[in-house]
VMD Tcl script that draws the C-alpha trace (Angstrom):
set ca {
  {-6.33 2.92 -19.21}
  {-3.72 1.03 -21.15}
  {-1.34 2.30 -23.78}
  {-3.63 1.00 -26.53}
  {-6.63 2.90 -25.11}
  {-4.93 6.31 -25.18}
  {-6.01 8.85 -27.76}
  {-3.45 11.12 -29.45}
  {-3.19 14.71 -28.19}
  {-5.21 13.88 -25.09}
  {-3.50 14.77 -21.78}
  {-2.70 11.83 -19.54}
  {-3.71 11.48 -15.93}
  {-1.00 12.17 -13.34}
  {-0.71 8.47 -12.56}
  {-0.04 7.41 -16.15}
  {2.20 10.31 -17.16}
  {5.92 10.54 -16.51}
  {5.61 13.91 -14.84}
  {4.42 12.54 -11.50}
  {7.24 10.05 -10.82}
  {9.84 12.55 -12.08}
  {8.62 15.27 -9.70}
  {8.50 12.77 -6.83}
  {12.06 11.62 -7.55}
  {13.35 15.17 -8.03}
  {11.93 16.16 -4.65}
  {13.76 13.32 -2.89}
  {16.94 14.01 -4.85}
  {16.99 17.69 -3.80}
  {16.14 16.82 -0.20}
  {18.95 14.27 0.03}
  {21.35 16.66 -1.72}
  {20.90 19.32 0.97}
  {20.85 16.80 3.82}
  {24.14 15.23 2.72}
  {25.66 18.65 1.99}
  {24.90 19.80 5.53}
  {25.72 16.63 7.45}
  {28.68 15.30 5.45}
  {30.74 18.47 5.78}
  {30.94 18.10 9.56}
  {30.27 21.69 10.52}
  {30.51 25.22 9.19}
  {34.31 25.48 9.67}
  {34.94 22.88 6.94}
  {34.30 23.04 3.22}
  {31.04 21.56 1.95}
  {31.26 18.09 0.38}
  {29.54 18.59 -2.96}
  {30.86 15.29 -4.28}
  {29.01 13.31 -1.61}
  {25.92 15.52 -1.96}
  {25.67 14.91 -5.72}
  {26.29 11.19 -5.23}
  {23.57 10.93 -2.58}
  {21.15 12.98 -4.68}
  {21.76 10.78 -7.71}
  {21.23 7.59 -5.76}
  {18.05 8.94 -4.12}
  {16.71 10.13 -7.48}
  {17.30 6.78 -9.21}
  {15.98 4.64 -6.36}
  {12.83 6.72 -5.89}
  {12.24 6.82 -9.66}
  {12.49 3.02 -9.90}
  {10.16 2.58 -6.91}
  {7.60 5.03 -8.30}
  {7.71 3.35 -11.71}
  {7.26 -0.11 -10.22}
  {4.33 1.04 -8.09}
  {2.63 2.76 -11.00}
  {3.06 -0.30 -13.23}
  {1.62 -2.61 -10.57}
  {-1.55 -0.50 -10.22}
  {-4.61 -2.18 -11.69}
  {-8.19 -0.96 -11.62}
  {-10.73 -3.19 -9.91}
  {-13.24 -5.02 -12.07}
  {-16.68 -3.41 -12.24}
  {-18.46 -6.39 -10.63}
  {-16.31 -6.16 -7.49}
  {-17.93 -2.88 -6.40}
  {-21.42 -4.37 -6.27}
  {-22.88 -6.50 -3.48}
  {-22.79 -10.23 -4.03}
  {-25.51 -11.20 -1.57}
  {-23.19 -13.27 0.62}
  {-23.80 -13.00 4.35}
  {-20.41 -11.91 5.67}
  {-21.41 -11.91 9.33}
  {-19.89 -14.52 11.61}
  {-23.16 -14.72 13.54}
  {-25.32 -17.71 12.62}
  {-28.90 -16.91 11.61}
  {-31.32 -17.07 14.53}
  {-28.62 -16.65 17.17}
  {-28.04 -13.41 19.01}
  {-24.64 -12.27 20.19}
  {-23.70 -13.47 23.65}
  {-26.24 -16.27 23.93}
  {-25.33 -19.92 24.12}
  {-26.51 -22.22 21.35}
  {-29.74 -24.00 22.18}
  {-29.31 -27.71 23.06}
  {-30.63 -30.26 20.64}
  {-33.77 -32.05 21.86}
  {-33.20 -35.60 23.14}
  {-29.48 -35.24 23.90}
  {-28.19 -36.08 27.31}
  {-25.40 -34.26 29.05}
  {-22.44 -36.41 29.98}
  {-19.87 -35.93 32.68}
  {-16.32 -35.21 31.52}
  {-15.17 -38.77 32.29}
  {-17.83 -40.30 30.03}
  {-20.27 -41.42 32.80}
  {-23.84 -40.30 32.30}
  {-25.58 -39.19 35.44}
}
mol new
graphics top color blue
foreach p $ca { graphics top sphere $p radius 0.5 }
foreach p [lrange $ca 0 end-1] q [lrange $ca 1 end] { graphics top cylinder $p $q radius 0.2 }
display resetview
């Protein structure tokens, strides 16, 4: 569904709305905030480093939002004809040959020794 195909007042799918990438980015921002807050302070005896936690959360939010937006823009539905069989034999086995059997020799051919002498 493209922007031109959308109808007014009709709810969008999660993939085409902005709510999905924002929730994804907010999750990673909050997770990084708490991880940096815990690990950057260096223990419970020191004061928490909120400056580093907010910086890490902002970076994680922006990076994950850009990645989610790029992935959602690159998504393209497959064409309808690709889901139907095309009639092409995709097997590597040649018709009339079973797996594990050697190909039948051509009539009238002689076997030669490796050095080129026929015996």
